[in-house]
Structure formats: structure tokens, C-alpha cells
Residue, then its C-alpha position, 0 to 999 in steps of 0.5 A: m451185569d445187572r443194569l443199575k445194580y448199585l443204584l437200584s439196590p435197597i438200603k435200610i436206615r433205622n426202621m425205614e427200608l428204601a427200595n433203591r438209592v435214588v433220592m428226590p431232594p427238596m425243591g420249592t414249588g410255590l404250590g402250597n395254599d396261602d395259609a401254608t397248608v398242602s393244596e390240591a395242586l401240590l398233591a397232584y405235583i408230588r403224585r406225579q413226581a413220586k411215580s418216578g420210582a425214587g426210593l426216598v422223596v423229601s418234601e419241600i421246605t416245611a417251616v417249623h416256626p412262623s418266624g422261619s417262613v420264607s413265603p406264605t405258600h411254603l408249607g408249615a408244620y408249626d401247628d397241629r392244624f397242618i397234620p391232615g394236609l401233610r398226611k395226604y402228602a405222605g400218602a401220595v408218596h406211599e401210593a407210588g411205592g416210595k418213602a417220604a421224608m419231611q424237611l424241617h426248615h427255618g429261613g432265618r435272615e433269608s426271608f424277604f417278606l419277613l425282613m421287609q416286616g422287620e420280623a426276620i431273625g438270625p444269630s447276629a444282626i448281619p445283613s443277608v448277602v442276597y437281600r441286604q437287610p439285617p435280621r434281628e439278633m436272636t435272644l437265648k430264649e428265642i434260640h431255645e424256642i426254635i430248637d424246641s420247635f424243630g422237635r415239635a415239627a418232627r413229632r407232627a411229621r411222624e404223626a402225619g405218616f412220614d417215614a423220616v425227617e430231614v433237618h435243613g442245615a444248608h444253603g444259608y438258612l438258619l442252621t447254616q447262619f449259625l455255622s458260618a462265621l460270616s453270619n454268626q458273630r455271637q459272643d455267647e455259647y452259640g458263637g465264636s469257635f466252629d465247635n460253638r457255632a455248631r452247637f445250635v445244629i447239634e441241639v436241633l438234632e438232639a431235640v428232633r431225636k428226642s421227639v421222634g424216638n430211636d427207630f425213626p430216621i433223621s437226615l441232615r442236609l448240610s452245605a459241606e462247604e460254603c463256597i464263599k470267601g471267608g466261609y467254612t470248608v469241607e475240612d471244617i465240617q469234617t471236624i464236627l461230623p461225628r458230633l452231628v451223628n452222635a446227636g441224631a443224624d442217620i443220613i448226611h445229605a451233602s449239598l454245598g453253597t449258600h444263596g450268597t455263593p457266587a454263580g448260584i452253585t446250589s443250583a449249578p448251571a450247565e458250566y458244572e459237570p454232572g457229579f461235580n460235587v461227589w468229592r465232598a460226599k467222599k470227604i464226608k464218608e471218610v469220617i463217619s459211617v452213616p449213609v451219605i447222599t450226594v448231589g450235583r447236577f445228576t441227570d444220568p442214572a448210570l453215572a449215579d450207579e458208578v458213584i455208588a459202586r465206587g463207594e463215594a456216596d450211598m445215595v444220589a439226589f436227582g433234583r432238577q432232572q426230576l422236574a425235567d422228566p419224572d419218568y427218567l428212572i423208569k426209562a433208565k431201568e428199561g434201557r430207554t436212555n435215549d428217551i430221557r428228557i435231560c435237564i438243561a440246567c437253565n434254572q428258568g422255571c425252577i429257580e428264577r421264576l420263583m425268585l423273580e415272580p412273587g406268588s408264582s409256582v414251579r415250572c420246568a422250561i422243557n417240561p410243560e407238565t411240571g407245576q401244571e399237573l391239574i390242567y395237563p391233559r391226560t386223555l385224548a381230545s374229544t374232537r380230533r382236529k387237523v392242526w398246523v404248527i408253523g415254525g419249528g423252534p421250541a414253541g412250535l415243536t412243543a406245540a406239535y408234540e402236545a397236540a399230537r399227544i392228545g390225538h390231533t392230526v398235526s403237521l409242522f412246517e419249518k422254513e429253514e432246512k432243519a427245525g430247532g429255531q434259535i436253539f441251534y445258535a444258542s447251543k453253540a456258546p460254551y457249555k451249552e451243548v446240552y441245549d442242542a441235545w435237548i432240541q434234537w431229543l424234542i425233534f425226535q419225539v415230535q417225529a416219533i409221535g407221528v407229526e408230519v414234519k416239513t422243513h424248508t417249507l414256507v407256508t403261504e396263503t394259497m396253502l391255507d386255502e387249499e389245505q384248510p387246517e382247522a387250527v393253526i399255531l403260529a410259532t414263526g419266531a422272530e427276525k433280526i433287528i438291524p439298527p440304522i447305524p451309519g456304516i451298517d452295510l460295510p463288509l466288516v459287519c455281520d450278525a451274531f447268528q452268522i458268527l454262531g452258525d459258522e457262516v462268518k469266520p471270527l476275526r481277532n478284534v471284535v466289537i459286538i453291538g448289543g449286550g443282551m443274552i445273544g450278545m453276551e453269549t456271542a462274546d463268550f463264543l468269540i473269547d473261547k476262540g481267542c478273540a479280543v471282544t468289546v461289547v457295547e450296550l445302550l442300557p446303563r445296566s447289563p440286561v444279563k443279570k449276574f444273580a442268575s447262574h449262567g449270567y454270572m458265569l458269562h460276566k465272569r468269563l468276559r472279564d477273565g478273558g480280557g473282554r470289555l462291557l461298555l454300558g450306557t454307550e451308544v454306537v453312532a457310526i461304524r467305519e471300515d476299521s473302527v466303531v464310534v461310540v459315545s457315553e455320558e461318562r467317557g464322551e466320544e470314543v473310537l474303538p478299533a475293530e476288524q469285525v463288528v457283530i450286530a446283536v441288538g435283538t429280534r422282533p416278532r415275525n407273524e405276517l400270517k396272523e392277518a391271513l388267518s384272521e381273514r379266513n376265520i381259522r382258529h389260531f394261536v400266536v406263541g413264542d417269539a412270534s408273539g414277543p421276545r421269549r425265553i425257552i420257558e415262555a415259548t414252551e409253555e405257550g406252545a403247550r397251552a395252545a395245543w391244550d386249548i385247541 
């Protein structure tokens, strides 16, 4: 049987012929210029992504009207001045042999900076679930103006050389706002019944079709289901699909959810199985005959091939997987599936970074090239150096690989029996097996590229004097903080890593001291084992934010599993069978405990830094050795240190 026979088969949609059924869906980058034009950084990014060989590449959101922009750096298509840059964008995709679609977008009430200026608009003056600020209700004149702006933007896309356009009707943006009874409470012809609420979407499609002509493909990205209490369902969507197709939709891009949907399902965390949303695409195919694109944490081309073979969808979108490894499809074609860097669905660089850091641009926590294509070294270093990397966690492994990739002679030293750092423990929590798969992949890549890996080796000053490395990347990680609590040395006390590492057997009734990520994931681990868990956190608010997909799921499973989270609570003593805590709200309490787990965090361990400075050895301190780090900071720091040698 031919490898990926169905996924790699061609498909024709109106005048557009795609070489295969792989779709790179729209993903925000923040790489545009401040005037909403295409930047050199964005062109470098899309050139690299298009090399994946995906048959169809859909641009990130492109505003059809200034009132719909969600950020100054998001692309614009509301004026002819944008056409030259957009033409370069489409050309970059064509250079790689793919076809390019431009996504037409209006943010409606989901634009924080326009909400803050009092300029955001929506079907009704109902606050955004995310931003909690109401937009101004659109007048009929504004509705017609925005509909026309979609048509004009589509004309510009065609003039710029794009092969198709995609109307963004998903994820809680303006078109979804009209569809949803939660955001549309109009009393005119654009509100009321589901059919009436669909009128805006239908008229947008009609305007786009009129603008681009009959031979030009139009995709409609649609949240097949809102996945929020009181929202519309896929069965509701089925009733209007024929009308959407008649209005001009040649493809239905079947996404799901909104930005207000619990658990961040639009960018599903690792709790969701790859392909979890396929059944909705199948439901859509039951009522229409145009091609349907399915989405949902796809990482494996073989699974996508099976979905198409079964007739559940016609094309498959690989979003975050593209960012993790733009060469995944090439590797799959060649049978090198073990070489594919699998997305771990952490959302740290592609979602949370863009949400939490205004003015930032896209990254991938496990692929330092993504979003840094202009500075990513592609040639060997002019001077090859003897480089030592001390520490084998994410920062050290990434640094070692990158230094070897650009030609340095690299040795990596890890004091433990095996490399991996704290990922070894993090991967033990429920649904995080993919983290272990990633770190094992990275260890293999480091060894395969020629790095000398020495485990169970503690680097000393004597070794520095004898071997004289020319550059050292200090990635020695962190050490556990043991708080000075009376009773901390009692036999019932252990630390989170001992629990996660199976050094200490979990007992029935457990109190965890520390409600950060380590504490919450340890609680998740213990609840999964059937333990009764209480988490005690000194801060008044949880350090693990519920808006983050994984954070939401941790809080939900703690609650559903009968666990308790005591915030603003201090541990004042540990006894042989209990923990004494105090808070302003509840006063002093005695919590029964068979086991007490310490998870208050870590502090940097970088004792070799002074020795390196004294010897004038060029060195870099990265990852937890510099300060508390997530994967994204650790890998980026490790990579940049290697590039800077």
C-alpha cells in the first residue's frame, strides 16, 4: 500500500488544484509590521512553514476593516496599499509549491485594544467573555459596510495572487458573534432565530463570491459547535450548512469553540486526543457535498490519512504541529516518522505568549527556529569551538544540539543517571506522556548529531583546568527549596519529585505544600492514584492560571476529584499526623495528613559560574540555572547561547 495514499492525493476545488490534502491553518504570529503590512520576518516565517509541502497554506487573520483589527501588527486588507506585501506573502507560498488562501477576518468585540479605545463593535452591546468589556452595537449601515468590506478585501486577495480566500466565521469573532444567541440579541432581521442570526454570514459569503467571481474558491472557517453553555450545537449548524454553500462556501473548515469556551478548546491541550474533533467534520459531511477540513491536535500524518480514507473529512489541518516541526510531512513521506518533533500542545509560545506579552511574536516552546527565522543560523560557524554544556535538561539539550548543528565540538555533562531534567518528573502527571516522548526525541537527536553525552558526571573546577573548554553553557538547573517549617524533617514529609519519580509510595490522605505548577501537577498525579488531596498555597490567587488550557484542566480535575485548594494559607507546623495552617479567612486549622509533599518551587543552581568567570572562560547561564523557567524560556535561552558562541 502506498504510504499516506489518501492524505497525499490531489484535490481540485473550482480553479484551484492542490497537490495533497494537508492544510496549514491560519495561526497568529505577531510578526507583521506596526502598520499591518507584511514584514520581512513574516515572509521568512511563511517561507519556512510552506516548505513543509502542505497543499494549502492559509494566512493568519487579515483584517477586512480597521474596526475589526485585533492588534496593530495583524495584517490588513482594507486598503490597496496592502496589496504589494500580500503579493509577496502569496509568492512565498508559491515558491514552495503550495497554494495560498488569505483569511478574511473581523474581530468584532474580541479586540482588546479597540475595546479599550471604545471603538470595538458587535451585533449587540454584550461584553466579551474574555475581556469583559461591551462593544458598541452595530447599526444597519455598519453591518452593510462590513459586509461590503469582506468583498473588497477578497478582491484584493485575488489581485495579490492568492489562490483562494477563507472567511473567518469561527472562534468567537464577528461572524460567530452574529451566529451565537449569547452575543446576538438583536431584534431586527440579523437577530432572533438561528436562521436570522446566520443572515450576516450568508451575506458576507455572497459579497465575497460577487467580488471574486465563480471560478475562485472560498473557504468558510466555522466553529461547528460553540462548546459553551447556551451556545449553538453542531446539529444547529447542520440546518444552515446548505444555505452557506449556496451563498458561496466551497470548503467548510470545521473548527470548534470560542475564546470564551472553557479549557481553551480552540487550541486544545494534551488532555485531548489527536483527531478528537473529527466527528464534527463527519456530521457536517452528512448534509453537504463540498470538501470539509477537519482540525483537532493532529500530529501524525498516518492518522490524517486514515480519517480521509474513512470518508470522515476531505482535508486535515496541522496547526501547532507545523510550528513544532515544519518538516513533519517530508519526514513522514520518507518513512522517518521517528524523526518528527511532535507538538506537545503546551501552548506556551504559540498562544499564551501572544496573549500575555503585548507586542510579542510567535514562538514554539520545543522548536527555537519558529518565529526567529531571520536570526536562526543556517550555515556553519566561522570558528569551530570546543563547547561544554553542563546540564541535560531542556535548556542544556537544546543548547547542545544547536551548538553541534552549527559545527562546534560539543560535550554535554549531566550529573544524574540520565538526561531530561525536570521533564522526567513533569511527564509523570496525567496526560503529559507526550512530554516524555519529546525529551526522549531530543536526547536521541543530540546523540545522533554527534554530541558526546556523559551522564552521571559532575563537572569540577579541576576538569575545567585540565580540559580547558573554549565556551561553556551552564544549564545546571535548579535545586528544590525546603521551607523552614517546624516538623519538616518528620518521616511523613517528602518532596514532589520523590512522589513523581516513584521513590516514595503515595499514601491515602495527602497535604501538598505549594500550589504552583509542580504542586498542582503532583495533586493531579495523586488524585489519579485515588488519594485524597489538599493543596495549600500562600498566595491569595492560584499561581496556575485557569485561562491557560492545561491550568483550567488541572483546577477542574482537582475539584472533580474531591481535592481542596486553600489559597492565602500559611503552613505553620507539620506534626506526625497533621499539618497546622492559618489564614485570615479561616483562622487556624489542623489538616489531617498521612503524607506531606513539599512543592514550593526551586532556586537556581549555578555554583560553577564564579569558577568560569575566574578562568575567563566564555560562558552563558540558561534555563533554571538563571531563574525559574518554563520550557519555552529554557529552550530559547539554550538555543540563543549556542548561536552566540
